[in-house]
Structure formats: structure tokens, C-alpha cells
N, CA, C and O atoms as a MOPAC input file, in Angstrom:
PM7 MOZYME 1SCF
protein

 N      2.80200 1   -10.99400 1    -2.43300 1
 C      1.40700 1   -10.72400 1    -2.69900 1
 C      0.66400 1   -12.01600 1    -3.06200 1
 O     -0.54700 1   -12.13500 1    -2.87700 1
 N      1.40300 1   -12.93800 1    -3.56200 1
 C      0.82000 1   -14.20700 1    -3.98500 1
 C      0.33600 1   -14.99800 1    -2.78000 1
 O      1.05300 1   -15.13000 1    -1.78800 1
 N     -0.86400 1   -15.51500 1    -2.86500 1
 C     -1.40000 1   -16.30400 1    -1.77600 1
 C     -2.10200 1   -15.50100 1    -0.70500 1
 O     -2.73400 1   -16.07100 1     0.18500 1
 N     -2.00000 1   -14.18500 1    -0.77700 1
 C     -2.68900 1   -13.36300 1     0.21100 1
 C     -4.18500 1   -13.33300 1    -0.09600 1
 O     -4.60100 1   -13.39900 1    -1.25200 1
 N     -4.96500 1   -13.23300 1     0.95000 1
 C     -6.41000 1   -13.09800 1     0.79800 1
 C     -6.69500 1   -11.75000 1     0.14900 1
 O     -6.10200 1   -10.73800 1     0.52300 1
 N     -7.60000 1   -11.73500 1    -0.82000 1
 C     -7.97400 1   -10.50800 1    -1.53200 1
 C     -9.23300 1    -9.93100 1    -0.88100 1
 O    -10.28200 1   -10.57500 1    -0.84300 1
 N     -9.10400 1    -8.70600 1    -0.37300 1
 C    -10.20300 1    -8.06800 1     0.33900 1
 C    -10.59200 1    -6.78100 1    -0.37900 1
 O     -9.75400 1    -5.90700 1    -0.60300 1
 N    -11.85100 1    -6.67500 1    -0.73300 1
 C    -12.37300 1    -5.44900 1    -1.30400 1
 C    -12.93600 1    -4.58200 1    -0.19800 1
 O    -13.69500 1    -5.05400 1     0.64900 1
 N    -12.56700 1    -3.32100 1    -0.20700 1
 C    -13.03900 1    -2.40200 1     0.83500 1
 C    -13.75000 1    -1.21600 1     0.20800 1
 O    -13.20700 1    -0.52500 1    -0.65400 1
 N    -14.98100 1    -0.99800 1     0.66100 1
 C    -15.73200 1     0.19500 1     0.28400 1
 C    -15.70400 1     1.12400 1     1.49800 1
 O    -16.40500 1     0.89200 1     2.48300 1
 N    -14.89400 1     2.17200 1     1.41900 1
 C    -14.76200 1     3.12500 1     2.52400 1
 C    -15.70200 1     4.29900 1     2.27900 1
 O    -15.37400 1     5.22900 1     1.54200 1
 N    -16.86200 1     4.24500 1     2.89900 1
 C    -17.85900 1     5.30500 1     2.75800 1
 C    -17.66900 1     6.42100 1     3.77100 1
 O    -18.39400 1     7.41500 1     3.73600 1
 N    -16.70200 1     6.27300 1     4.67800 1
 C    -16.43000 1     7.27200 1     5.70400 1
 C    -15.28800 1     8.19300 1     5.28100 1
 O    -15.34600 1     9.40600 1     5.48500 1
 N    -14.25700 1     7.60400 1     4.69400 1
 C    -13.11000 1     8.34000 1     4.15300 1
 C    -12.50600 1     9.33500 1     5.14800 1
 O    -12.39000 1    10.52700 1     4.86300 1
 N    -12.12700 1     8.82000 1     6.31500 1
 C    -11.46000 1     9.65400 1     7.31500 1
 C    -10.01600 1     9.19000 1     7.46300 1
 O     -9.61800 1     8.16600 1     6.90800 1
 N     -9.25100 1     9.94700 1     8.20600 1
 C     -7.86000 1     9.56300 1     8.47100 1
 C     -7.82000 1     8.22000 1     9.20400 1
 O     -6.93400 1     7.40200 1     8.95800 1
 N     -8.77600 1     7.99600 1    10.09800 1
 C     -8.82200 1     6.73900 1    10.84900 1
 C     -9.06500 1     5.54700 1     9.92300 1
 O     -8.39500 1     4.52200 1    10.04500 1
 N    -10.01800 1     5.67500 1     9.00000 1
 C    -10.29200 1     4.54200 1     8.11100 1
 C     -9.12500 1     4.32400 1     7.15500 1
 O     -8.87100 1     3.18900 1     6.75200 1
 N     -8.41000 1     5.38600 1     6.78200 1
 C     -7.21600 1     5.23800 1     5.95100 1
 C     -6.15800 1     4.43900 1     6.70100 1
 O     -5.52600 1     3.55600 1     6.12100 1
 N     -5.95700 1     4.73800 1     7.98000 1
 C     -4.98400 1     4.00500 1     8.79800 1
 C     -5.40400 1     2.54000 1     8.92600 1
 O     -4.57300 1     1.63700 1     8.83200 1
 N     -6.69200 1     2.31600 1     9.14000 1
 C     -7.21900 1     0.95200 1     9.23800 1
 C     -6.92900 1     0.16900 1     7.95900 1
 O     -6.47000 1    -0.97100 1     8.01700 1
 N     -7.19500 1     0.77200 1     6.82000 1
 C     -6.95300 1     0.11700 1     5.53100 1
 C     -5.45500 1    -0.11800 1     5.32200 1
 O     -5.05300 1    -1.19000 1     4.87100 1
 N     -4.63900 1     0.86900 1     5.64500 1
 C     -3.18600 1     0.71000 1     5.50300 1
 C     -2.66400 1    -0.43900 1     6.35700 1
 O     -1.78000 1    -1.17800 1     5.92400 1
 N     -3.20200 1    -0.59900 1     7.56700 1
 C     -2.77800 1    -1.70500 1     8.43400 1
 C     -3.19200 1    -3.05300 1     7.85400 1
 O     -2.46300 1    -4.03500 1     7.99800 1
 N     -4.33600 1    -3.11400 1     7.21000 1
 C     -4.77900 1    -4.35900 1     6.58500 1
 C     -3.90500 1    -4.74500 1     5.39800 1
 O     -3.77700 1    -5.92700 1     5.07700 1
 N     -3.30100 1    -3.74700 1     4.74100 1
 C     -2.45400 1    -4.01100 1     3.57800 1
 C     -1.24900 1    -4.88100 1     3.92800 1
 O     -0.68700 1    -5.53800 1     3.05200 1
 N     -0.84800 1    -4.89000 1     5.19500 1
 C      0.26000 1    -5.74400 1     5.63700 1
 C     -0.15400 1    -7.21100 1     5.69200 1
 O      0.69900 1    -8.09800 1     5.66100 1
 N     -1.45100 1    -7.46900 1     5.77200 1
 C     -1.94500 1    -8.82600 1     5.98800 1
 C     -2.73300 1    -9.39500 1     4.81700 1
 O     -2.89100 1   -10.61200 1     4.71800 1
 N     -3.22900 1    -8.54000 1     3.92900 1
 C     -4.05300 1    -8.98100 1     2.79700 1
 C     -3.78800 1    -8.09800 1     1.58900 1
 O     -3.16200 1    -7.04200 1     1.68000 1
 N     -4.28000 1    -8.56300 1     0.47700 1
 C     -4.23600 1    -7.75100 1    -0.74000 1
 C     -5.52600 1    -6.93700 1    -0.77300 1
 O     -6.61600 1    -7.50700 1    -0.82400 1
 N     -5.41300 1    -5.62700 1    -0.74500 1
 C     -6.56400 1    -4.74000 1    -0.63800 1
 C     -6.90700 1    -4.13700 1    -1.99900 1
 O     -6.03400 1    -3.66100 1    -2.72400 1
 N     -8.18600 1    -4.16900 1    -2.32300 1
 C     -8.70100 1    -3.47400 1    -3.50100 1
 C     -9.74400 1    -2.49400 1    -2.99300 1
 O    -10.75000 1    -2.89800 1    -2.41000 1
 N     -9.51000 1    -1.21300 1    -3.21000 1
 C    -10.48100 1    -0.21600 1    -2.77700 1
 C    -11.56600 1    -0.11500 1    -3.84200 1
 O    -11.27900 1     0.12200 1    -5.01500 1
 N    -12.80600 1    -0.29600 1    -3.42300 1
 C    -13.94900 1    -0.37700 1    -4.33400 1
 C    -15.04400 1     0.59100 1    -3.92700 1
 O    -15.04100 1     1.14900 1    -2.83000 1
 N    -15.96900 1     0.76800 1    -4.83600 1
 C    -17.22100 1     1.44200 1    -4.50900 1
 C    -18.18000 1     0.36200 1    -4.02100 1
 O    -18.04800 1    -0.80500 1    -4.39300 1
 N    -19.12800 1     0.74300 1    -3.20400 1
 C    -20.11800 1    -0.20000 1    -2.66900 1
 C    -20.78900 1    -0.99700 1    -3.79200 1
 O    -21.02100 1    -2.19900 1    -3.65900 1
 N    -21.09300 1    -0.31900 1    -4.88700 1
 C    -21.80100 1    -0.95500 1    -6.00500 1
 C    -20.96300 1    -2.00700 1    -6.73500 1
 O    -21.51200 1    -2.80900 1    -7.49100 1
 N    -19.66300 1    -2.01900 1    -6.52700 1
 C    -18.77400 1    -2.96100 1    -7.21000 1
 C    -18.58700 1    -4.27200 1    -6.44700 1
 O    -18.12800 1    -5.26000 1    -7.02100 1
 N    -18.93700 1    -4.29100 1    -5.16900 1
 C    -18.62200 1    -5.43600 1    -4.32000 1
 C    -19.23900 1    -6.73500 1    -4.84000 1
 O    -18.53000 1    -7.73000 1    -4.98700 1
 N    -20.50800 1    -6.74500 1    -5.11400 1
 C    -21.18100 1    -7.97500 1    -5.51400 1
 C    -20.54500 1    -8.57400 1    -6.77200 1
 O    -20.28600 1    -9.77700 1    -6.81800 1
 N    -20.29600 1    -7.76100 1    -7.77700 1
 C    -19.68500 1    -8.24800 1    -9.00900 1
 C    -18.28700 1    -8.79000 1    -8.78000 1
 O    -17.90800 1    -9.80200 1    -9.37100 1
 N    -17.51600 1    -8.12700 1    -7.92800 1
 C    -16.15700 1    -8.57500 1    -7.62500 1
 C    -16.17300 1    -9.92700 1    -6.91100 1
 O    -15.32800 1   -10.78400 1    -7.16900 1
 N    -17.14600 1   -10.10800 1    -6.00800 1
 C    -17.27700 1   -11.39500 1    -5.31200 1
 C    -17.72500 1   -12.49200 1    -6.27800 1
 O    -17.16000 1   -13.58600 1    -6.27600 1
 N    -18.73000 1   -12.21000 1    -7.09800 1
 C    -19.25500 1   -13.19100 1    -8.04000 1
 C    -18.17000 1   -13.64000 1    -9.02600 1
 O    -18.07700 1   -14.82200 1    -9.35700 1
 N    -17.35900 1   -12.69700 1    -9.48800 1
 C    -16.31700 1   -12.99900 1   -10.46400 1
 C    -15.00600 1   -13.44300 1    -9.82800 1
 O    -13.98500 1   -13.54400 1   -10.50800 1
 N    -15.03400 1   -13.71000 1    -8.51600 1
 C    -13.87600 1   -14.20400 1    -7.76300 1
 C    -12.65600 1   -13.28300 1    -7.86300 1
 O    -11.51700 1   -13.74700 1    -7.83400 1
 N    -12.90400 1   -11.97900 1    -7.98000 1
 C    -11.80600 1   -11.01000 1    -7.98500 1
 C    -11.35700 1   -10.69900 1    -6.56300 1
 O    -10.21400 1   -10.30800 1    -6.33100 1
 N    -12.28900 1   -10.88100 1    -5.60100 1
 C    -11.97400 1   -10.70900 1    -4.18400 1
 C    -12.51900 1   -11.91000 1    -3.42100 1
 O    -13.46700 1   -12.56600 1    -3.85300 1
 N    -11.89600 1   -12.18100 1    -2.27300 1
 C    -12.34200 1   -13.28600 1    -1.41800 1
 C    -13.34100 1   -12.80600 1    -0.36500 1
 O    -14.26400 1   -13.53100 1     0.00600 1
 N    -13.14500 1   -11.59300 1     0.10400 1
 C    -13.99300 1   -11.00700 1     1.14700 1
 C    -14.23400 1    -9.54700 1     0.81100 1
 O    -13.50200 1    -8.94500 1     0.02500 1
 N    -15.27500 1    -8.98600 1     1.41900 1
 C    -15.57600 1    -7.56600 1     1.23700 1
 C    -15.84700 1    -6.93300 1     2.59400 1
 O    -16.45400 1    -7.53700 1     3.47800 1
 N    -15.38300 1    -5.71400 1     2.72600 1
 C    -15.62400 1    -4.92600 1     3.93500 1
 C    -16.25100 1    -3.61000 1     3.49700 1
 O    -15.75900 1    -2.94500 1     2.58500 1
 N    -17.33300 1    -3.24900 1     4.15300 1
 C    -17.98200 1    -1.97400 1     3.88900 1
 C    -17.90600 1    -1.13600 1     5.16100 1
 O    -18.39200 1    -1.54200 1     6.21700 1
 N    -17.29500 1     0.02800 1     5.04600 1
 C    -17.18900 1     0.94700 1     6.17600 1
 C    -18.23700 1     2.04100 1     5.95900 1
 O    -18.16100 1     2.81100 1     5.00200 1
 N    -19.20300 1     2.09300 1     6.85700 1
 C    -20.30700 1     3.04700 1     6.72700 1
 C    -19.85600 1     4.48300 1     6.95500 1
 O    -18.88800 1     4.74500 1     7.67000 1
 N    -20.57900 1     5.40400 1     6.33000 1
 C    -20.36700 1     6.83100 1     6.58200 1
 C    -20.60900 1     7.07700 1     8.07000 1
 O    -21.50600 1     6.47700 1     8.66200 1
 N    -19.82500 1     7.94200 1     8.66300 1
 C    -19.88700 1     8.29800 1    10.09200 1
 C    -19.35300 1     7.19200 1    11.00700 1
 O    -19.54800 1     7.25900 1    12.22100 1
 N    -18.69100 1     6.18700 1    10.45500 1
 C    -18.08800 1     5.11900 1    11.25100 1
 C    -17.15200 1     5.70300 1    12.31700 1
 O    -17.25600 1     5.36100 1    13.49500 1
 N    -16.24700 1     6.57800 1    11.89900 1
 C    -15.26600 1     7.14800 1    12.82700 1
 C    -15.95700 1     7.98200 1    13.90100 1
 O    -15.62600 1     7.86500 1    15.08100 1
 N    -16.90100 1     8.81200 1    13.51000 1
 C    -17.62400 1     9.66600 1    14.46200 1
 C    -18.33200 1     8.81900 1    15.51900 1
 O    -18.28500 1     9.13800 1    16.70600 1
 N    -18.98300 1     7.74800 1    15.09100 1
 C    -19.69700 1     6.87800 1    16.02800 1
 C    -18.73100 1     6.08400 1    16.90200 1
 O    -19.00900 1     5.84400 1    18.07700 1
 N    -17.60400 1     5.67800 1    16.33600 1
 C    -16.58800 1     4.96700 1    17.11300 1
 C    -16.05000 1     5.86600 1    18.22500 1
 O    -15.91600 1     5.43800 1    19.37100 1
 N    -15.74400 1     7.10800 1    17.87500 1
 C    -15.22800 1     8.05500 1    18.87100 1
 C    -16.27200 1     8.42500 1    19.92100 1
 O    -15.92400 1     8.81900 1    21.03300 1
 N    -17.54300 1     8.30100 1    19.57100 1
 C    -18.62900 1     8.56200 1    20.51400 1
 C    -18.94500 1     7.31600 1    21.34900 1
 O    -19.91800 1     7.29500 1    22.10400 1
 N    -18.10300 1     6.27000 1    21.20300 1
 C    -18.21700 1     5.01800 1    21.96700 1
 C    -19.49200 1     4.25100 1    21.63300 1
 O    -20.00400 1     3.49700 1    22.46100 1
 N    -20.00100 1     4.44300 1    20.42500 1
 C    -21.17600 1     3.68100 1    20.00300 1
 C    -20.72000 1     2.32400 1    19.47000 1
 O    -19.55700 1     2.14500 1    19.10800 1
 N    -21.63600 1     1.39000 1    19.42900 1
 C    -21.34900 1     0.06200 1    18.91100 1
 C    -21.34700 1     0.13900 1    17.38900 1
 O    -22.40300 1     0.29000 1    16.77400 1
 N    -20.16900 1     0.03600 1    16.77800 1
 C    -20.06200 1     0.12800 1    15.32300 1
 C    -19.62800 1    -1.21000 1    14.73600 1
 O    -18.99700 1    -2.02400 1    15.41000 1
 N    -19.96900 1    -1.41600 1    13.49500 1
 C    -19.59700 1    -2.63400 1    12.79800 1
 C    -19.14700 1    -2.29700 1    11.40100 1
 O    -19.54300 1    -1.27800 1    10.83500 1
 N    -18.30500 1    -3.16800 1    10.84100 1
 C    -17.89700 1    -3.03200 1     9.43300 1
 C    -18.41100 1    -4.24500 1     8.70600 1
 O    -18.20100 1    -4.37600 1     7.50000 1

């Protein structure tokens, strides 16, 4: 765990797909699951190196072949 990049994730979609996505990232980084409102403070206080926000309906839009971003 030492030396891994610390990534805060706010999962606003909370689907099986986003859970799988987060689980796959755990192999490559140290993941902290956060609320959207916590991200800025965590970044400012150097508790995380990066933040990812997954919007509500991310999975639905992805499956509908829409252009989605995190």
C-alpha cells in the first residue's frame, strides 16, 4: 500500500458497474470512498492525490452509448 497513489472517489451512481470499476482501481491505487462534499478538503489537506467523481446515471448513460466522463 505504501507508495501507491491515493485516489478519493465519490460514487454518486452506486451501481454494480461502478463498484466493479472501483474494485479494479484498488489493484492499482489506494482508494478512499468519499462524499462529493469531502473531496476539496481531502485534496487541500493532502489526504488524497487525485479525486474521481462518478455522476448519478453514469452507468445508464454509458449503456446508452452516450459520451460519459468521470
